[in-house]
C-alpha positions as CSV (number, residue, x, y, z in Angstrom):
1,M,-16.5,53.2,34.6
2,N,-14.9,51.0,37.2
3,D,-15.3,47.1,36.9
4,P,-17.5,46.2,40.0
5,K,-16.4,42.4,39.8
6,P,-14.6,41.6,43.2
7,V,-11.1,42.1,43.4
8,F,-10.3,39.6,46.0
9,T,-12.1,36.5,47.4
10,A,-11.9,34.9,51.0
11,E,-8.9,33.0,49.8
12,D,-7.2,36.7,50.5
13,V,-7.9,37.1,54.2
14,E,-5.9,35.2,56.6
15,I,-7.3,34.3,60.2
16,L,-4.3,34.5,62.8
17,E,-6.2,34.0,65.8
18,R,-9.8,33.4,66.6
19,E,-11.3,34.2,70.2
20,T,-14.8,33.9,71.7
21,P,-15.0,36.8,74.7
22,F,-18.9,36.1,75.2
23,Q,-21.2,33.3,74.5
24,G,-24.7,33.6,75.1
25,F,-28.1,33.7,73.3
26,F,-25.8,35.4,70.4
27,R,-22.1,35.2,70.1
28,V,-19.2,37.4,69.9
29,E,-16.0,36.6,68.2
30,R,-13.0,38.7,68.4
31,L,-10.4,38.0,65.1
32,T,-6.9,38.8,64.5
33,L,-6.4,39.1,60.9
34,R,-4.7,40.3,57.9
35,H,-6.0,40.7,54.3
36,R,-4.7,41.9,50.8
37,H,-4.4,45.6,50.1
38,Y,-5.3,46.9,46.6
39,Q,-2.1,48.6,45.9
40,G,-0.4,45.1,46.5
41,G,1.3,43.2,49.5
42,W,-0.8,42.3,52.6
43,G,-1.8,44.7,55.2
44,A,-0.6,44.6,59.0
45,P,-2.6,42.5,61.2
46,V,-5.8,43.8,62.7
47,K,-8.4,43.1,65.2
48,R,-12.3,42.9,64.7
49,E,-15.1,41.9,66.9
50,L,-17.6,40.0,64.9
51,F,-21.1,39.5,66.4
52,V,-22.2,36.3,65.3
53,R,-26.0,35.6,64.6
54,P,-27.9,32.9,63.2
55,P,-29.5,33.8,59.3
56,A,-33.0,35.3,59.7
57,A,-36.1,35.9,57.6
58,A,-38.7,38.2,57.8
59,V,-42.5,38.7,55.9
60,L,-44.7,41.1,55.5
61,P,-48.5,39.5,55.4
62,Y,-50.2,41.3,52.7
63,D,-53.9,41.0,51.6
64,P,-54.5,41.8,48.2
65,V,-58.1,41.4,48.5
66,R,-58.7,43.8,51.3
67,G,-55.5,45.9,50.2
68,E,-54.0,45.5,53.9
69,I,-50.7,44.8,55.2
70,L,-50.1,43.5,58.4
71,L,-47.1,45.0,60.6
72,V,-46.3,43.6,64.5
73,E,-45.1,46.1,67.4
74,Q,-42.8,44.9,69.9
75,F,-40.1,45.9,72.3
76,R,-36.5,46.2,71.2
77,V,-33.6,46.8,73.3
78,G,-31.5,48.2,70.4
79,A,-33.8,51.2,70.3
80,L,-34.1,51.9,74.0
81,E,-31.9,54.8,73.8
82,W,-32.0,56.1,70.4
83,R,-35.5,57.4,69.9
84,D,-38.8,58.6,71.8
85,T,-40.1,54.7,72.3
86,P,-38.3,51.2,71.9
87,W,-41.4,49.6,71.0
88,C,-40.9,49.1,66.9
89,L,-43.4,48.6,64.1
90,E,-41.9,45.9,61.8
91,L,-42.3,42.6,59.7
92,V,-43.1,39.6,61.4
93,A,-39.6,37.9,61.6
94,G,-37.2,34.9,63.2
95,L,-33.9,33.4,63.3
96,A,-33.2,30.4,61.5
97,D,-32.4,28.1,64.4
98,K,-34.0,25.0,63.7
99,D,-31.6,22.5,61.9
100,G,-32.8,21.7,58.4
101,E,-36.0,24.1,58.5
102,P,-36.3,25.6,55.1
103,V,-36.5,29.8,55.2
104,A,-40.5,29.4,53.9
105,D,-41.7,27.0,56.9
106,L,-39.5,29.4,59.1
107,V,-41.4,32.5,58.1
108,R,-45.1,30.5,58.1
109,R,-44.1,29.3,61.5
110,E,-43.2,32.9,62.7
111,A,-46.4,34.5,61.2
112,L,-48.5,32.2,63.5
113,E,-46.4,32.7,66.5
114,E,-46.4,36.7,66.1
115,A,-49.6,37.5,64.1
116,G,-52.0,34.5,64.5
117,V,-51.9,34.4,60.3
118,E,-51.2,31.8,57.7
119,I,-49.0,32.8,54.9
120,G,-49.9,31.3,51.6
121,A,-47.8,32.2,48.1
122,M,-44.7,34.2,49.0
123,R,-42.4,36.5,46.9
124,R,-38.8,37.0,48.0
125,V,-38.0,41.0,48.1
126,A,-34.2,40.7,48.9
127,H,-31.4,38.4,50.6
128,Y,-28.7,41.0,52.4
129,M,-26.3,41.8,55.2
130,P,-27.8,44.2,57.5
131,S,-24.4,45.6,59.1
132,P,-21.5,43.6,57.6
133,G,-18.9,45.9,59.0
134,G,-19.3,44.0,62.8
135,S,-22.1,41.5,62.2
136,N,-22.3,38.3,60.3
137,E,-26.2,38.2,60.2
138,R,-27.8,37.4,57.0
139,L,-31.4,38.3,56.4
140,Q,-33.8,37.2,54.0
141,V,-37.2,39.3,53.6
142,F,-40.7,38.2,51.7
143,V,-44.2,39.4,51.0
144,G,-46.5,36.8,51.7
145,Q,-50.0,36.6,50.5
146,A,-52.8,36.6,53.6
147,D,-56.1,36.4,54.7
148,L,-56.0,39.5,57.2
149,S,-59.9,39.9,57.7
150,G,-59.8,38.5,61.3
151,A,-56.1,39.6,61.9
152,G,-55.4,41.3,65.4
153,G,-54.7,41.0,68.9
154,I,-51.6,40.3,71.0
155,H,-49.2,37.5,70.1
156,G,-46.1,35.8,71.0
157,V,-44.3,32.8,72.4
158,A,-44.5,33.1,76.3
159,D,-41.6,31.1,77.3
160,E,-39.4,33.4,74.8
161,G,-41.1,36.7,76.3
162,E,-42.6,37.8,73.4
163,D,-45.5,40.2,73.7
164,I,-46.2,41.3,70.2
165,R,-49.2,43.5,69.1
166,V,-50.6,43.1,65.5
167,V,-51.3,46.6,63.5
168,V,-53.3,45.9,60.4
169,Q,-53.1,49.1,57.8
170,P,-54.5,49.7,54.3
171,V,-52.1,49.9,51.7
172,S,-52.4,53.3,51.3
173,A,-51.0,54.2,54.6
174,I,-47.6,53.0,53.8
175,E,-46.1,56.5,52.5
176,S,-47.2,58.0,55.9
177,L,-45.6,55.2,57.8
178,L,-42.2,56.0,56.4
179,Q,-42.6,59.4,56.6
180,S,-43.5,59.5,60.1
181,G,-40.4,57.4,61.2
182,R,-42.3,54.9,62.8
183,V,-40.9,52.1,60.5
184,D,-37.2,52.7,60.7
185,N,-35.5,49.2,60.6
186,A,-34.0,48.2,57.1
187,A,-36.0,45.1,56.6
188,S,-39.6,46.9,56.8
189,L,-38.3,50.0,54.8
190,I,-37.0,47.6,52.1
191,T,-39.9,45.7,51.9
192,L,-42.8,48.2,52.3
193,Q,-41.0,50.4,49.6
194,W,-41.1,47.3,47.1
195,L,-44.6,46.4,47.9
196,L,-45.3,50.0,46.9
197,L,-43.3,49.5,43.4
198,N,-44.8,45.8,42.8
199,R,-48.3,46.1,44.2
200,E,-49.9,46.2,40.6
201,A,-48.1,43.0,39.3
202,L,-48.3,41.0,42.7
203,D,-52.3,41.6,42.6
204,R,-52.6,40.2,39.5
205,E,-50.7,37.3,40.2
206,W,-52.4,36.6,43.8
207,R,-56.4,38.4,43.7
208,P,-58.6,35.8,42.5
């Protein structure tokens, strides 16, 4: 069996040039770099475009008393020409764009802004890079305890152009949601599947 320990580190990459061809809400960088090869020596210089995003976090509000989850539906430009609707069903999420804001505060703030619900205890599900081949984005996903008895309606921050619909579903509907293709982004898929596997243990911890 092969050793999974990394062979190289960041010291084995040399950045020769860094350009910024675009700077808007997000940033695109063009790097000219070279890195060491497994068979020895350095490779030839290559150019790589990098989509630069702040770290992000997302949460799945879960009501262990009612056995319900909360998802949000909103327009996503990345889905515009890929499937029949660019309105995506997903977790509550936001960017870590406020200096010094702890990630727990970030997801609780986003839950209030996007869904009008308060998050209590949280369990981190994963911390991962969605697409390291072209983006430096890092995402943490959580399941958060919430009272969903009054959840619903349309939410979002008007100044940010948000128009977000709350969708509350029983946990029993998760498998059909996954099979239908309505939930098809990585953060939501990972977190919903995690809840299916860990619900009993979470209920023992969170239910009164």
